[in-house]
C-alpha positions as CSV (number, residue, x, y, z in Angstrom):
1,X,-141.0,102.5,-208.9
2,X,-140.3,104.8,-206.0
3,X,-137.2,105.2,-203.8
4,X,-137.4,103.2,-200.5
5,X,-137.5,106.3,-198.3
6,X,-140.2,108.9,-198.0
7,X,-141.1,112.1,-196.4
8,X,-144.1,112.4,-194.0
9,X,-145.6,115.8,-193.5
10,X,-147.9,116.7,-190.6
11,X,-150.3,119.5,-190.8
12,X,-151.9,120.5,-187.5
13,X,-155.8,121.1,-187.6
14,X,-157.9,122.2,-184.6
15,X,-158.7,118.7,-183.5
16,X,-156.3,116.4,-185.1
17,X,-153.2,116.2,-187.6
18,X,-153.5,115.5,-191.2
19,X,-150.7,113.8,-193.0
20,X,-149.1,113.6,-196.4
21,X,-146.6,111.1,-197.6
22,X,-144.2,112.1,-200.4
23,X,-142.5,109.5,-202.4
24,X,-139.9,110.2,-205.0
25,X,-139.8,108.4,-208.3
26,X,-136.7,106.3,-208.8
27,X,-134.1,107.7,-211.3
28,X,-134.9,106.8,-214.9
29,X,-138.6,105.6,-214.1
30,X,-141.5,107.1,-215.9
31,X,-144.5,107.8,-213.7
32,X,-146.8,106.5,-216.5
33,X,-145.5,102.9,-215.9
34,X,-146.1,103.2,-212.2
35,X,-149.7,104.5,-212.5
36,X,-151.4,101.1,-213.1
37,X,-149.8,99.8,-210.0
38,X,-150.8,102.9,-208.1
39,X,-154.4,102.6,-209.0
40,X,-154.5,99.4,-206.9
41,X,-154.1,101.7,-203.8
42,X,-157.7,102.5,-203.9
43,X,-158.7,98.8,-203.0
44,X,-156.3,98.3,-200.2
45,X,-157.9,97.2,-197.0
46,X,-155.7,99.2,-194.7
47,X,-156.0,102.6,-196.6
48,X,-158.1,104.2,-193.9
49,X,-155.1,103.6,-191.5
50,X,-153.5,106.6,-193.0
51,X,-155.7,108.7,-190.8
52,X,-155.0,109.4,-187.2
53,X,-158.6,110.0,-186.7
54,X,-160.9,108.3,-189.3
55,X,-163.4,111.0,-190.6
56,X,-166.2,108.5,-191.2
57,X,-167.0,106.2,-194.1
58,X,-165.2,106.8,-197.4
59,X,-167.0,107.4,-200.7
60,X,-165.7,106.4,-204.1
61,X,-162.6,107.8,-205.7
62,X,-163.1,110.5,-208.4
63,X,-160.8,112.4,-210.7
64,X,-159.9,116.0,-210.0
65,X,-157.3,118.4,-211.0
66,X,-154.9,120.3,-208.8
67,X,-152.1,122.5,-210.0
68,X,-152.8,121.3,-213.5
69,X,-152.1,117.6,-212.4
70,X,-154.8,114.8,-212.4
71,X,-155.4,113.4,-209.0
72,X,-157.8,111.0,-207.4
73,X,-159.9,112.0,-204.4
74,X,-162.1,110.1,-202.0
75,X,-164.2,112.1,-199.6
76,X,-165.5,111.1,-196.2
77,X,-168.5,111.8,-194.1
78,X,-166.8,114.6,-192.3
79,X,-166.6,117.7,-194.5
80,X,-162.8,118.0,-194.2
81,X,-162.1,114.4,-194.6
82,X,-160.5,113.4,-197.9
83,X,-157.9,111.0,-199.2
84,X,-156.0,112.4,-202.2
85,X,-153.1,111.1,-204.3
86,X,-151.4,111.9,-207.5
87,X,-148.1,112.5,-209.2
88,X,-146.6,115.9,-209.1
89,X,-143.5,115.8,-211.4
90,X,-141.3,113.0,-209.9
91,X,-143.1,112.7,-206.7
92,X,-146.2,110.7,-205.5
93,X,-148.2,112.5,-202.8
94,X,-150.7,110.7,-200.7
95,X,-152.5,113.1,-198.4
96,X,-155.3,112.8,-195.8
97,X,-156.6,116.3,-196.5
98,X,-156.4,119.1,-199.1
99,X,-154.5,121.2,-196.7
100,X,-151.8,118.5,-196.2
101,X,-151.6,118.1,-200.1
102,X,-151.3,121.8,-200.5
103,X,-148.7,122.1,-197.8
104,X,-146.7,119.2,-199.5
105,X,-146.8,121.1,-202.8
106,X,-145.6,124.3,-201.1
107,X,-142.7,122.5,-199.5
108,X,-141.7,120.7,-202.7
109,X,-141.6,123.9,-204.6
110,X,-139.6,125.6,-201.8
111,X,-137.1,122.8,-201.5
112,X,-136.5,122.0,-205.1
113,X,-137.2,125.3,-206.7
114,X,-139.4,123.7,-209.4
115,X,-143.0,124.1,-209.4
């Protein structure tokens, strides 16, 4: 569903780095067809390995809306800890904080000119 390469964005925080992974949808693929496969992400055993420093135990994923797009979010024990993912136009963003997700969106808008 997505191209084999991806972009990783690191956002420096006072005590750690947060990461966002940006994957581009393959040409001619509709994100709606990829969404059922993407929902399997939530049950992957190594999901917490996306964090450089684990922010505690993860809660359940819930639905939220950012930039008029539906996303899935799981929060952690530490207040800033969150795992977020969702489709933004033809890109899938998986982020380890809201700051990392917002920075990814800012860079996509800057680089593509479409927001």
